[in-house]
C-alpha positions, 0 to 999 in steps of 0.5 A: 874291916880287914879282920872281917874280910879275913874271917870270911875268906878263911871260914875260921875264927880270928881275933878282932879289934876291941869295940873301942878300936872299931869306934875310933877307926870308924869314927862312930859316936859310941861303942853301943853304935858299934855293937848295933852295926856289928849285930846288923852285919851278923844278921845280914852276912851270916856272921856269928860274933862271940865276945870273949874278954877283950877279943872277939871270935868271928865265925862265918857261914855259907851265904843263903839266898832263900827268902824263906830262911829264918834270918833273911825273913827277920832282916826283911821284917826289920827293914820293912818296919823302919823304912818300907821302901828299902830292902835288906840288901840296901840296908846292909850296904848302907851299914857297911859304908857307915862302918868303913867311914864312907858317906853315901851321896844323897839320892838324885832328885828327878827334874822335868828339865829337858834331857841333854844330848849325848856327847856321842852322836848316833846317826839314825839308821836308814830304812832298808831300800826297797829294790825292784823285783828280780827278773828272770829265772836263776841260771845253772852253772854247768861244764859243757864240751865246746862242741855242744855250744853254738853261735847265732850270727843274727846278733853275735859280732863277726870274728872274721876280722884281724883283731878278733882272729889275733885275740882268739890265737892269743887266748888259745896259745896262752890258755889259762883256766884262771882267766876262763870266766863262765860263758853266758849261754841260752838253753832254747826249747829244743835243748840246744845251747847258744853262746850269748857272751864268750864266743872268743873263748869258745873259738879258742877252745875249738882251735886248741881241740884239747879243752874238755869243757867250758864253764857255762852259766846256762839260763832260759830266755824267751826268744832269740830277741831276748838273747840279742837284747841281753847281748847288747845289755852285757856288752854295753855295760862292759865296753862300747860296741862298734856301730855295726855290732850294735846295729846287728844286735838291734835287728835281732832284738826287734828294734824298729829303726834298725829293721827299717834301715835293713829293709831300705838296704836290701830293697836297693839290692845291698846287704848290711856289712858285718865289718867296720874296717874299709879294707874288709868291705866287699862289693854289695855291702853297706856299712854306713848304717849311721848315715842312713839312720840320720837321714831317715829320722830327718827326711824320711824313707823315700829320700834314703831309698832313692839315694841307695838305689842310685848307688846300687845302679851306678856301682853294682860291683864295686866296694863303696869306699866313699859310701857314707859321703856319697849317700849323704851328698846324694840326699842333699842334692835330692833335698835341695836341688839346683834349678832345673835339676835333671836326675838322669843327667846326674846319673850319667855324671856318676858313671864317669868315675868309679868309687875309688875316683870319687873317694879320691876327691876327699883324700885331703879332707880331714873334717867330719862326715857332714863336711865331707858330704858337703864337699862331695856334693860340690864336686858332684854339682861340678861334674853335673855341670860338665855333663852335657844334656841329652840334646847337646850329646845327640 
């Protein structure tokens, strides 16, 4: 009722409605029931009600929550006797609802019915993924002077070509610390520092001469082969490597096929080129490692060795302009030679033209490597037929 709430708020005494007014407002059966409810509220809420004529004096006290309190004990005893399952608080709430004319809903009856799905679907939480154990040791981040850092040519790509030199000059001319990502560096057993990734930044810093340090991620690697393997992994993940950079890194990392190809090339008297551009080749260099690998896998080492030795003896001081096509054409002749094929006669035919002249037969050919090799094989057979036999020459 409003007057009760006002009395609780003001902590004072106010005049309230008569019993009859309460009976009518709360729709109670009798004034006696009104008195019972008021008495219960007096006990439960610590309200003292004094009837004085037609008015009422209502006094409120501070709530007490100590179960040993006399009034609380009396309320608990009375409610336990009437209904053991109800508490004094529950009974008080029920009385208050009854006084305000509100009927509480009946308690829900539990059934064994199957529970309904929630309106909001909750996706089951997946179990955490078990990752493989991390390998290697955590690196240190250090600032190192450019003069402290070295490069290992056994697996590092060449920077002597025009594209690399242009890139180095561009970095040096527009040096921007925000673009200078940490170099990946290996610390070897003797304490020396070797750059695995970042040689163009190092070259640009050395070219300028005024860069006091370079940020480096310094790690411990087991060997040069481990460094080379990391170089390959990092560069393949970032961008494709050209075939010769890949080949030299494979040698340093211990790749068996790359090592075998290198042995065949060096045994024939050649060296492996570091440059893919034909204009950068020099005499005695072999750049067609992919063609050698293809023949080696299919026909073995002897066929490759014979073709390489023939080329070295025929053009020892020349750039191998048509090296890949010539090598493949010679191996095709060795694999399926014509009847009564004379290798010495073929060698004399090769000597009649230099590498540029042989390459000129392929200038109009726009097709791939195999077709170029097949066309050059036909040209070699024509030159072989034109070359007189030794008896005829005598």
